[in-house]
GUGU-730496 format. One line per 2 residues: number of its first residue (from 1); for each residue x, y, z of N, C-alpha, C. Coordinates in Angstrom, 1 decimal, always signed. Layout:
<sites>
NUM) X Y Z X Y Z X Y Z; ...
</sites>
This chain:
<sites>
1) +51.2 +173.0 +69.5 +51.2 +173.3 +70.9 +50.7 +172.1 +71.7; +51.4 +171.8 +72.8 +51.1 +170.6 +73.6 +49.8 +170.8 +74.3
3) +49.0 +169.8 +74.3 +47.7 +169.8 +75.0 +47.9 +169.8 +76.5; +47.3 +170.8 +77.2 +47.5 +170.8 +78.6 +46.9 +169.6 +79.3
5) +47.6 +169.2 +80.4 +47.0 +168.1 +81.2 +45.7 +168.5 +81.7; +44.6 +167.6 +81.5 +43.3 +168.0 +82.0 +43.2 +168.1 +83.5
7) +42.4 +169.0 +83.9 +42.0 +169.2 +85.3 +40.6 +168.6 +85.5; +40.4 +167.6 +86.3 +39.2 +166.9 +86.5 +38.7 +167.0 +87.9
9) +37.5 +167.3 +88.1 +36.9 +167.5 +89.5 +36.0 +166.3 +89.8; +36.3 +165.7 +91.0 +35.3 +164.7 +91.5 +34.5 +165.4 +92.6
11) +33.2 +165.2 +92.6 +32.3 +165.7 +93.6 +31.6 +164.4 +94.1; +32.1 +164.0 +95.3 +31.7 +162.6 +95.8 +32.0 +162.5 +97.3
13) +31.7 +161.3 +97.8 +31.9 +161.0 +99.2 +33.3 +160.4 +99.4; +33.8 +160.5 +100.6 +35.1 +159.9 +101.0 +34.9 +158.5 +101.5
15) +35.8 +157.6 +101.1 +35.8 +156.2 +101.6 +37.1 +156.1 +102.4; +36.9 +156.0 +103.7 +38.1 +155.9 +104.6 +38.9 +154.6 +104.4
17) +38.4 +153.6 +103.7 +39.1 +152.4 +103.4 +39.9 +152.6 +102.1; +39.7 +153.7 +101.3 +40.5 +154.0 +100.2 +40.1 +153.4 +98.9
19) +39.1 +152.5 +98.9 +38.8 +151.8 +97.6 +37.8 +152.3 +96.7; +36.9 +153.2 +97.2 +35.9 +153.8 +96.4 +35.8 +155.3 +96.6
21) +34.8 +155.9 +96.1 +34.5 +157.3 +96.3 +35.7 +158.2 +95.9; +35.9 +159.3 +96.6 +36.9 +160.3 +96.3 +38.3 +159.7 +96.1
23) +38.6 +158.7 +96.9 +39.9 +158.1 +96.9 +40.1 +157.3 +95.5; +39.1 +156.6 +95.2 +39.2 +155.8 +93.9 +39.2 +156.8 +92.7
25) +38.5 +157.8 +92.8 +38.4 +158.8 +91.7 +39.8 +159.5 +91.5; +40.4 +159.9 +92.5 +41.7 +160.6 +92.4 +42.8 +159.6 +91.9
27) +42.7 +158.4 +92.3 +43.7 +157.4 +91.8 +43.5 +157.2 +90.3; +42.2 +157.0 +89.9 +41.9 +156.8 +88.5 +42.3 +158.0 +87.6
29) +42.1 +159.2 +88.1 +42.5 +160.4 +87.4 +44.0 +160.4 +87.2; +44.7 +160.1 +88.3 +46.2 +160.1 +88.2 +46.7 +159.0 +87.3
31) +46.1 +157.9 +87.3 +46.5 +156.7 +86.5 +46.3 +157.0 +85.0; +45.4 +157.9 +84.7 +45.0 +158.2 +83.3 +45.4 +159.5 +82.9
33) +46.4 +160.1 +83.6 +47.0 +161.4 +83.1 +46.2 +162.6 +83.3; +45.4 +162.7 +84.3 +44.7 +163.9 +84.6 +45.0 +164.4 +86.0
35) +44.9 +165.7 +86.2 +45.1 +166.3 +87.6 +43.7 +166.3 +88.3; +43.7 +165.8 +89.5 +42.4 +165.7 +90.2 +42.2 +166.7 +91.3
37) +41.0 +167.3 +91.3 +40.5 +168.2 +92.3 +39.3 +167.5 +93.0; +39.0 +167.9 +94.2 +37.9 +167.2 +94.8 +37.0 +168.1 +95.7
39) +35.7 +167.8 +95.7 +34.7 +168.4 +96.6 +34.1 +167.2 +97.3; +34.2 +167.2 +98.6 +33.7 +166.1 +99.4 +32.3 +166.3 +99.9
41) +31.4 +165.5 +99.5 +30.0 +165.6 +99.8 +29.5 +164.8 +101.0; +30.3 +163.9 +101.4 +30.0 +163.0 +102.6 +31.3 +162.4 +103.1
43) +31.3 +162.1 +104.4 +32.4 +161.3 +105.0 +31.8 +159.9 +105.4; +32.4 +158.9 +104.9 +31.9 +157.6 +105.4 +33.0 +156.9 +106.3
45) +32.5 +156.2 +107.3 +33.3 +155.3 +108.1 +33.2 +154.0 +107.4; +34.2 +153.5 +106.7 +34.0 +152.4 +105.7 +35.3 +151.7 +105.6
47) +35.2 +150.3 +105.4 +36.3 +149.5 +105.1 +35.9 +148.5 +104.1; +36.6 +147.4 +103.9 +36.3 +146.4 +102.9 +35.1 +145.6 +103.2
49) +34.7 +145.7 +104.5 +33.5 +144.9 +105.0 +32.2 +145.6 +105.0; +32.3 +147.0 +104.9 +31.0 +147.7 +104.9 +31.1 +149.1 +105.4
51) +30.0 +149.8 +105.4 +29.9 +151.2 +105.9 +29.3 +151.2 +107.2; +29.9 +151.8 +108.2 +29.4 +151.8 +109.6 +28.8 +153.1 +110.0
53) +29.2 +154.2 +109.3 +28.6 +155.5 +109.6 +28.8 +156.5 +108.5; +27.9 +157.5 +108.4 +28.0 +158.5 +107.3 +27.8 +159.9 +108.0
55) +28.7 +160.8 +107.7 +28.5 +162.2 +108.1 +28.4 +163.1 +106.9; +27.4 +163.9 +106.8 +27.2 +164.7 +105.7 +27.5 +166.2 +106.1
57) +28.4 +166.9 +105.4 +28.7 +168.3 +105.7 +27.5 +169.1 +105.4; +27.4 +170.3 +106.0 +26.4 +171.3 +105.7 +26.4 +171.6 +104.2
59) +25.3 +171.7 +103.5 +25.3 +172.0 +102.1 +26.0 +173.3 +101.8; +26.0 +174.3 +102.7 +26.7 +175.6 +102.5 +28.2 +175.4 +102.4
61) +28.7 +174.4 +103.2 +30.1 +174.1 +103.1 +30.5 +173.4 +101.8; +29.6 +172.6 +101.3 +29.8 +171.9 +100.0 +29.8 +173.0 +98.9
63) +28.9 +173.9 +99.0 +28.9 +175.0 +98.0 +30.1 +175.8 +98.1; +30.7 +176.0 +99.3 +31.9 +176.8 +99.4 +33.1 +176.0 +98.8
65) +33.1 +174.7 +98.9 +34.2 +173.9 +98.2 +34.0 +174.1 +96.7; +32.8 +174.0 +96.2 +32.6 +174.1 +94.8 +33.0 +175.5 +94.3
67) +32.7 +176.6 +95.0 +33.1 +177.9 +94.6 +34.6 +178.1 +94.6; +35.2 +177.5 +95.6 +36.7 +177.6 +95.7 +37.4 +177.0 +94.5
69) +36.9 +175.8 +94.1 +37.5 +175.1 +93.0 +37.3 +175.9 +91.7; +36.0 +176.2 +91.4 +35.6 +176.8 +90.1 +36.1 +178.2 +90.0
71) +36.3 +178.9 +91.1 +36.8 +180.3 +91.0 +38.2 +180.4 +90.6; +39.0 +179.3 +90.8 +40.4 +179.4 +90.6 +40.9 +178.4 +89.5
73) +40.3 +177.2 +89.4 +40.9 +176.2 +88.6 +40.1 +176.0 +87.3; +40.8 +175.9 +86.1 +40.1 +175.5 +84.9 +39.7 +174.0 +85.0
75) +38.4 +173.7 +85.0 +38.0 +172.4 +85.1 +37.5 +171.9 +83.8; +38.1 +170.8 +83.3 +37.9 +170.2 +82.0 +36.8 +169.2 +82.0
77) +36.6 +168.6 +83.1 +35.5 +167.6 +83.2 +35.2 +167.4 +84.7; +33.9 +167.0 +85.0 +33.4 +166.8 +86.3 +32.9 +165.4 +86.4
79) +33.2 +164.7 +87.5 +32.5 +163.4 +87.8 +31.8 +163.6 +89.1; +30.5 +163.2 +89.1 +29.7 +163.3 +90.3 +29.4 +161.9 +90.8
81) +29.6 +161.7 +92.1 +29.3 +160.4 +92.7 +28.3 +160.5 +93.8; +28.7 +160.1 +95.1 +27.8 +160.0 +96.2 +27.3 +161.5 +96.5
83) +26.0 +161.6 +96.7 +25.4 +162.9 +97.0 +24.7 +162.9 +98.4; +24.4 +161.8 +98.9 +23.9 +161.6 +100.3 +22.4 +162.0 +100.4
85) +22.1 +163.3 +100.2 +20.7 +163.7 +100.4 +20.3 +164.8 +99.4; +19.0 +165.2 +99.5 +18.4 +166.1 +98.5 +19.1 +167.5 +98.6
87) +19.4 +168.0 +99.8 +20.1 +169.3 +100.0 +21.4 +169.3 +99.3; +22.2 +168.3 +99.5 +23.5 +168.2 +98.8 +23.3 +168.2 +97.3
89) +22.4 +167.4 +96.8 +22.2 +167.3 +95.4 +21.8 +168.6 +94.8; +21.0 +169.4 +95.5 +20.6 +170.7 +95.0 +21.8 +171.7 +95.0
91) +22.6 +171.6 +96.0 +23.8 +172.5 +96.1 +24.7 +172.2 +94.9; +24.9 +171.0 +94.5 +25.7 +170.6 +93.4 +25.1 +171.1 +92.1
93) +23.8 +170.8 +92.0 +23.1 +171.3 +90.7 +23.2 +172.8 +90.6; +23.0 +173.5 +91.6 +23.1 +175.0 +91.5 +24.5 +175.4 +91.1
95) +25.5 +174.8 +91.6 +26.9 +175.1 +91.2 +27.1 +174.8 +89.7; +26.6 +173.7 +89.3 +26.8 +173.3 +87.9 +26.1 +174.3 +86.9
97) +24.9 +174.7 +87.3 +24.2 +175.7 +86.5 +24.9 +177.0 +86.5; +25.6 +177.3 +87.5 +26.3 +178.6 +87.6 +27.6 +178.6 +86.9
99) +28.4 +177.5 +87.0 +29.7 +177.5 +86.4 +29.7 +176.8 +85.0; +28.8 +176.0 +84.7 +28.6 +175.3 +83.4 +29.9 +174.6 +82.9
101) +30.4 +173.6 +83.6 +31.6 +172.9 +83.2 +31.4 +172.2 +81.9; +32.4 +172.0 +81.1 +32.3 +171.5 +79.7 +31.8 +170.1 +79.7
103) +32.2 +169.2 +80.6 +31.8 +167.8 +80.5 +31.4 +167.4 +82.0; +30.2 +166.7 +82.1 +29.7 +166.2 +83.4 +29.4 +164.8 +83.3
105) +30.0 +163.9 +84.1 +29.7 +162.5 +84.2 +29.0 +162.3 +85.5; +27.8 +161.8 +85.5 +27.0 +161.6 +86.7 +26.9 +160.1 +86.9
107) +27.5 +159.7 +88.0 +27.4 +158.3 +88.5 +26.4 +158.3 +89.6; +25.3 +157.7 +89.4 +24.1 +157.7 +90.3 +24.3 +156.7 +91.5
109) +25.2 +157.1 +92.4 +25.6 +156.2 +93.5 +24.4 +156.2 +94.5; +23.8 +155.0 +94.7 +22.7 +154.9 +95.6 +22.9 +153.9 +96.7
111) +23.6 +152.8 +96.4 +23.8 +151.7 +97.4 +25.3 +151.2 +97.3; +25.9 +151.0 +98.4 +27.3 +150.6 +98.5 +27.4 +149.1 +98.1
113) +28.7 +148.7 +97.9 +28.9 +147.3 +97.5 +28.4 +146.4 +98.7; +28.4 +146.9 +99.9 +28.0 +146.1 +101.1 +26.5 +146.3 +101.4
115) +25.8 +146.9 +100.4 +24.3 +147.1 +100.5 +23.9 +148.1 +101.5; +24.7 +149.2 +101.7 +24.4 +150.3 +102.6 +23.9 +151.4 +101.7
117) +22.7 +152.0 +102.1 +22.1 +153.1 +101.3 +23.0 +154.3 +101.4; +23.4 +154.9 +100.2 +24.2 +156.1 +100.1 +23.5 +157.3 +99.6
119) +22.2 +157.1 +99.3 +21.4 +158.3 +98.8 +20.0 +158.2 +99.5; +19.7 +159.3 +100.1 +18.3 +159.3 +100.8 +17.2 +159.2 +99.8
121) +16.1 +158.5 +100.1 +15.0 +158.4 +99.1 +14.5 +159.7 +98.5; +14.5 +160.8 +99.3 +14.0 +162.1 +98.8 +15.0 +162.7 +97.9
123) +16.2 +162.2 +97.8 +17.2 +162.8 +96.9 +17.1 +162.2 +95.5; +16.4 +161.1 +95.3 +16.3 +160.5 +94.0 +15.6 +161.4 +93.0
125) +14.6 +162.0 +93.4 +13.8 +163.0 +92.6 +14.7 +164.2 +92.2; +15.5 +164.7 +93.1 +16.3 +165.8 +92.8 +17.4 +165.4 +91.8
127) +18.0 +164.3 +92.0 +19.0 +163.8 +91.0 +18.3 +163.7 +89.6; +17.2 +163.1 +89.6 +16.5 +162.9 +88.3 +16.1 +164.2 +87.7
129) +15.5 +165.1 +88.4 +14.9 +166.3 +87.9 +15.9 +167.5 +87.7; +16.9 +167.6 +88.6 +17.8 +168.7 +88.5 +19.2 +168.4 +88.0
131) +19.8 +167.2 +88.4 +21.1 +166.9 +88.0 +21.2 +166.1 +86.6; +20.2 +165.2 +86.4 +20.3 +164.4 +85.2 +20.3 +165.3 +83.9
133) +19.5 +166.4 +83.9 +19.5 +167.2 +82.7 +20.8 +168.0 +82.5; +21.7 +168.0 +83.5 +22.9 +168.7 +83.4 +24.1 +167.8 +83.0
135) +23.8 +166.5 +82.9 +24.8 +165.5 +82.6 +25.0 +165.2 +81.1; +26.3 +165.2 +80.8 +26.7 +164.8 +79.4 +26.6 +163.2 +79.3
137) +26.9 +162.6 +80.5 +26.9 +161.1 +80.5 +26.4 +160.7 +81.9; +25.4 +159.8 +81.9 +24.9 +159.2 +83.1 +25.4 +157.7 +83.1
139) +25.8 +157.2 +84.2 +26.4 +155.8 +84.2 +25.7 +155.0 +85.3; +24.5 +154.7 +85.1 +23.8 +153.8 +86.2 +24.0 +152.4 +86.0
141) +24.0 +151.6 +87.1 +23.8 +150.2 +87.0 +22.3 +149.9 +86.8; +22.0 +148.7 +86.7 +20.6 +148.4 +86.4 +19.6 +148.7 +87.5
143) +19.9 +148.5 +88.8 +19.0 +148.9 +89.9 +18.9 +150.4 +89.9; +20.0 +151.1 +89.7 +19.9 +152.6 +89.8 +19.1 +153.2 +88.6
145) +19.2 +152.6 +87.4 +18.4 +153.1 +86.3 +16.9 +152.9 +86.6; +16.6 +151.7 +87.2 +15.2 +151.4 +87.5 +14.7 +152.3 +88.5
147) +15.5 +152.7 +89.5 +15.1 +153.6 +90.6 +14.8 +155.0 +90.0; +15.6 +155.4 +89.1 +15.4 +156.8 +88.5 +14.1 +156.8 +87.7
149) +13.8 +155.6 +87.1 +12.6 +155.6 +86.2 +11.3 +155.1 +86.9; +11.5 +154.6 +88.2 +10.3 +154.1 +88.9 +9.9 +152.8 +88.3
151) +10.8 +151.9 +87.8 +10.5 +150.7 +87.1 +11.2 +149.5 +87.8; +11.0 +148.3 +87.3 +11.8 +147.2 +87.7 +13.1 +147.2 +86.9
153) +14.1 +146.6 +87.4 +15.4 +146.6 +86.7 +15.3 +145.8 +85.4; +16.0 +146.2 +84.4 +16.1 +145.5 +83.1 +16.7 +144.1 +83.4
155) +16.3 +143.1 +82.6 +16.8 +141.8 +82.8 +17.5 +141.2 +81.6; +17.5 +142.0 +80.5 +18.2 +141.6 +79.3 +18.7 +142.9 +78.6
157) +19.5 +142.7 +77.5 +20.1 +143.8 +76.8 +19.1 +144.7 +76.1; +18.0 +144.1 +75.6 +17.0 +144.9 +75.0 +16.3 +145.9 +76.0
159) +16.1 +145.4 +77.2 +15.6 +146.2 +78.3 +16.6 +147.3 +78.7; +17.9 +147.0 +78.7 +18.9 +148.0 +79.0 +18.8 +149.2 +78.0
161) +18.7 +148.8 +76.8 +18.7 +149.9 +75.7 +17.4 +150.7 +75.9; +16.3 +150.1 +76.2 +15.0 +150.8 +76.3 +15.1 +151.7 +77.5
163) +15.6 +151.3 +78.6 +15.7 +152.1 +79.8 +16.8 +153.2 +79.6; +17.8 +153.0 +78.8 +18.8 +154.0 +78.5 +18.1 +155.1 +77.7
165) +17.3 +154.7 +76.7 +16.6 +155.7 +75.9 +15.6 +156.5 +76.8; +14.9 +155.9 +77.8 +14.0 +156.5 +78.7 +14.8 +157.6 +79.5
167) +16.0 +157.2 +80.0 +16.7 +158.2 +80.8 +17.2 +159.3 +79.9; +17.5 +159.1 +78.7 +17.9 +160.2 +77.8 +16.7 +161.1 +77.6
169) +15.5 +160.5 +77.5 +14.3 +161.4 +77.4 +14.1 +162.3 +78.6; +14.7 +161.9 +79.7 +14.6 +162.8 +80.9 +15.6 +163.9 +80.9
171) +16.5 +163.9 +79.9 +17.4 +165.0 +79.8 +18.9 +164.7 +79.7; +19.3 +163.5 +80.1 +20.8 +163.2 +79.9 +21.1 +163.1 +78.5
173) +22.3 +163.7 +78.1 +22.7 +163.7 +76.7 +23.1 +162.3 +76.2; +23.7 +161.5 +77.1 +24.1 +160.1 +76.8 +24.0 +159.3 +78.1
175) +23.8 +158.0 +77.9 +23.6 +157.1 +79.1 +24.5 +155.8 +78.8; +25.3 +155.5 +79.8 +26.0 +154.2 +79.8 +25.3 +153.3 +80.7
177) +24.5 +152.3 +80.2 +23.8 +151.3 +81.0 +24.8 +150.2 +81.3; +25.1 +150.0 +82.5 +26.1 +149.0 +82.9 +25.4 +147.7 +83.2
179) +26.0 +146.6 +82.6 +25.3 +145.3 +82.6 +25.9 +144.3 +83.6; +26.6 +144.8 +84.6 +27.2 +143.9 +85.6 +26.2 +143.1 +86.4
181) +24.9 +143.6 +86.5 +23.9 +142.9 +87.3 +23.2 +141.8 +86.4; +23.5 +141.7 +85.1 +22.9 +140.7 +84.3 +23.5 +139.3 +84.7
183) +22.7 +138.3 +84.6 +23.2 +136.9 +85.0 +23.8 +136.3 +83.7; +24.8 +136.9 +83.1 +25.4 +136.4 +81.9 +26.9 +136.2 +82.1
185) +27.5 +135.4 +81.2 +28.9 +135.1 +81.3 +29.7 +136.3 +81.1; +29.3 +137.2 +80.2 +30.0 +138.4 +80.0 +29.3 +139.6 +80.7
187) +29.9 +140.8 +80.6 +29.3 +141.9 +81.3 +29.2 +143.1 +80.3; +28.2 +143.0 +79.4 +28.0 +144.0 +78.4 +27.5 +145.4 +78.9
189) +28.0 +146.4 +78.4 +27.4 +147.8 +78.7 +26.9 +148.3 +77.4; +25.9 +149.2 +77.5 +25.3 +149.8 +76.3 +25.5 +151.3 +76.4
191) +26.1 +152.0 +75.5 +26.2 +153.4 +75.4 +25.1 +153.9 +74.5; +24.2 +154.7 +75.1 +23.0 +155.2 +74.3 +23.1 +156.7 +74.2
193) +23.2 +157.1 +72.9 +23.4 +158.5 +72.7 +22.6 +158.9 +71.4; +22.5 +160.2 +71.1 +21.7 +160.6 +70.0 +22.1 +160.0 +68.6
195) +23.4 +159.7 +68.5 +23.9 +159.1 +67.3 +23.7 +157.6 +67.2; +23.1 +157.0 +68.2 +22.8 +155.6 +68.1 +23.2 +154.9 +69.4
197) +23.2 +153.5 +69.4 +23.6 +152.7 +70.5 +24.9 +151.9 +70.2; +25.7 +151.7 +71.2 +27.0 +151.0 +71.0 +27.1 +150.0 +72.1
199) +27.3 +148.7 +71.7 +27.5 +147.7 +72.7 +29.0 +147.6 +73.0; +29.3 +147.6 +74.3 +30.7 +147.6 +74.8 +30.9 +146.3 +75.5
201) +31.6 +145.3 +74.9 +31.8 +144.0 +75.5 +32.9 +144.0 +76.5; +32.8 +143.2 +77.5 +33.9 +142.9 +78.4 +33.6 +141.5 +79.1
203) +34.6 +140.7 +79.1 +34.4 +139.4 +79.8 +34.2 +139.7 +81.3; +33.4 +138.9 +82.0 +33.2 +139.1 +83.4 +34.5 +138.6 +84.1
205) +35.1 +139.4 +84.9 +36.3 +139.0 +85.6 +36.0 +138.4 +86.9; +36.3 +137.1 +87.1 +36.0 +136.4 +88.3 +36.9 +136.6 +89.5
207) +36.8 +137.8 +90.1 +37.7 +138.1 +91.2 +36.9 +138.5 +92.4; +37.5 +138.5 +93.6 +36.8 +138.9 +94.8 +36.8 +140.4 +95.0
209) +37.9 +141.0 +94.6 +38.1 +142.4 +94.8 +37.5 +143.3 +93.8; +36.3 +143.7 +94.1 +35.5 +144.5 +93.1 +35.0 +145.9 +93.7
211) +35.5 +146.2 +94.9 +35.1 +147.4 +95.6 +35.6 +148.6 +94.8; +34.6 +149.5 +94.5 +35.0 +150.8 +93.8 +34.9 +150.7 +92.3
213) +34.4 +149.6 +91.7 +34.4 +149.5 +90.3 +33.5 +150.6 +89.6; +32.4 +150.9 +90.1 +31.5 +151.9 +89.5 +32.2 +153.3 +89.6
215) +32.7 +153.6 +90.8 +33.4 +154.9 +90.9 +34.6 +155.0 +90.0; +35.3 +153.9 +89.9 +36.5 +153.9 +89.0 +36.2 +154.1 +87.6
217) +35.1 +153.4 +87.1 +34.7 +153.5 +85.7 +34.3 +154.9 +85.4; +33.4 +155.5 +86.2 +32.9 +156.8 +85.9 +34.0 +157.9 +86.0
219) +35.0 +157.8 +86.9 +36.1 +158.7 +87.0 +37.1 +158.5 +85.9; +37.3 +157.3 +85.4 +38.1 +157.0 +84.3 +37.6 +157.7 +83.0
221) +36.3 +157.6 +82.9 +35.6 +158.2 +81.7 +35.8 +159.8 +81.8; +35.6 +160.3 +83.0 +35.8 +161.8 +83.1 +37.2 +162.2 +82.8
223) +38.2 +161.4 +83.2 +39.6 +161.7 +83.0 +39.9 +161.7 +81.5; +39.3 +160.7 +80.8 +39.6 +160.5 +79.4 +38.8 +161.4 +78.4
225) +37.7 +161.8 +78.8 +36.9 +162.6 +77.8 +37.7 +163.8 +77.2; +38.4 +164.6 +78.1 +39.2 +165.7 +77.5 +40.3 +165.2 +76.6
227) +40.7 +163.9 +76.7 +41.9 +163.4 +76.0 +41.5 +162.5 +74.8; +40.3 +162.3 +74.5 +39.8 +161.5 +73.4 +39.0 +162.3 +72.4
229) +38.9 +161.7 +71.2 +38.2 +162.4 +70.1 +36.7 +162.5 +70.3; +36.2 +161.5 +71.0 +34.7 +161.4 +71.2 +34.4 +160.6 +72.5
231) +33.1 +160.7 +72.8 +32.7 +160.0 +74.1 +32.8 +158.5 +74.0; +32.5 +157.9 +72.9 +32.6 +156.5 +72.7 +34.0 +156.0 +72.9
233) +35.0 +156.7 +72.4 +36.4 +156.3 +72.6 +36.8 +156.4 +74.1; +36.3 +157.5 +74.8 +36.7 +157.6 +76.2 +36.1 +156.5 +77.0
235) +34.8 +156.1 +76.7 +34.1 +155.1 +77.5 +34.8 +153.7 +77.2; +35.1 +153.4 +75.9 +35.8 +152.2 +75.6 +37.1 +152.0 +76.3
237) +37.9 +153.1 +76.3 +39.3 +153.1 +76.9 +39.1 +153.0 +78.4; +38.1 +153.6 +79.0 +37.9 +153.5 +80.5 +37.5 +152.1 +80.8
239) +36.7 +151.5 +80.0 +36.3 +150.1 +80.3 +37.5 +149.2 +80.2; +38.4 +149.4 +79.3 +39.6 +148.6 +79.2 +40.5 +148.7 +80.4
241) +40.6 +150.0 +80.8 +41.4 +150.3 +82.0 +40.8 +149.6 +83.3; +39.5 +149.6 +83.4 +38.9 +149.0 +84.6 +39.0 +147.5 +84.5
243) +38.9 +146.9 +83.4 +39.1 +145.4 +83.2 +40.5 +145.0 +83.7; +41.5 +145.8 +83.3 +42.9 +145.6 +83.8 +43.0 +145.7 +85.3
245) +42.4 +146.8 +85.9 +42.4 +147.0 +87.3 +41.8 +145.9 +88.1; +40.7 +145.3 +87.5 +40.1 +144.1 +88.2 +40.9 +142.9 +88.1
247) +41.5 +142.7 +86.9 +42.4 +141.5 +86.7 +43.6 +141.5 +87.6; +44.1 +142.7 +87.9 +45.3 +142.8 +88.8 +44.9 +143.0 +90.3
249) +43.6 +143.0 +90.6 +43.3 +143.3 +92.0 +43.8 +142.3 +93.0; +44.0 +141.1 +92.6 +44.5 +140.1 +93.6 +46.0 +140.4 +94.0
251) +46.7 +141.3 +93.3 +48.0 +141.7 +93.7 +48.0 +142.6 +95.0; +46.8 +143.1 +95.3 +46.7 +143.9 +96.5 +46.2 +143.0 +97.7
253) +46.6 +143.4 +98.9 +46.2 +142.7 +100.1 +45.6 +143.8 +101.1; +44.4 +144.2 +100.8 +43.7 +145.3 +101.5 +42.5 +144.8 +102.2
255) +42.5 +144.6 +103.5 +41.3 +144.3 +104.2 +40.9 +142.8 +104.2; +39.8 +142.5 +104.9 +39.3 +141.2 +105.0 +38.0 +140.9 +104.3
257) +37.5 +141.9 +103.6 +36.2 +141.8 +102.9 +36.4 +141.9 +101.4; +35.5 +142.7 +100.8 +35.6 +142.9 +99.3 +36.7 +144.0 +99.1
259) +37.8 +143.6 +98.6 +38.9 +144.6 +98.4 +38.8 +145.4 +97.2; +39.7 +146.4 +97.0 +39.6 +147.4 +95.9 +40.2 +146.8 +94.7
261) +39.9 +147.5 +93.6 +40.6 +147.2 +92.3 +42.0 +147.9 +92.4; +42.9 +147.5 +91.5 +44.3 +147.9 +91.5 +44.4 +149.1 +90.4
263) +44.3 +150.3 +90.9 +44.2 +151.5 +90.0 +45.6 +151.7 +89.3; +46.7 +151.3 +89.9 +48.0 +151.6 +89.3 +48.7 +150.3 +88.8
265) +47.9 +149.4 +88.3 +48.4 +148.1 +87.8 +49.4 +148.3 +86.7; +49.3 +149.3 +85.9 +50.2 +149.5 +84.8 +51.6 +150.0 +85.2
267) +51.7 +150.5 +86.4 +53.0 +151.1 +86.9 +53.6 +150.4 +88.1; +52.9 +149.8 +88.9 +53.4 +149.1 +90.1 +53.9 +147.7 +89.8
</sites>
């Protein structure tokens, strides 16, 4: 019997410039053979140069979107991105507890590429205490991991592993510590799970267009989890896909600031 095409839900904010958030997630889902559904948690006025305004829908409307999707569509994996504030984070946590999707990838989006806050300070505790224990995989960069733990960011790979274990102790089943903020020639990530730790190497790609890299990686993982034998394979293949999208990003001519990665580099 042919395996059905996976249905993957992104719960995240909208990027009007198209490079990150919901737009990046849906592009990555499509590029990797998954059908994408979406629940929009925030609307941003955004382009390649920055975020100029954020509008957050009423949490009851976000809950209505979640109910509409889960009541009708078989969801094989969920990716969570921008949550904006504590009320939105709670609405999402309540829905996940009610519907219990099979796979949940939590990307702790806190600050945009242009250094604009995307998560209110009072929401960090809700994400840590209510959403993190529901996640099969947490994908923080080093500042985000530190914020969740109330510590300083890790400065080396040993510190990444230690903080990944600390986040697992808070309830996440696995943690992908992203090493892009290290001052090294490469960009190593560490996958920390109960079966051990795995170093995922990638050469640092020297390109200008890096907008949406975190969103794209987490959504690629969510798209691939239902299609791969294990989490490590899904993460490794997602990382390979992102590297290609970064390498091909200069084929795009989008905006005057930090442009997006090329989600469809294998087809266009």
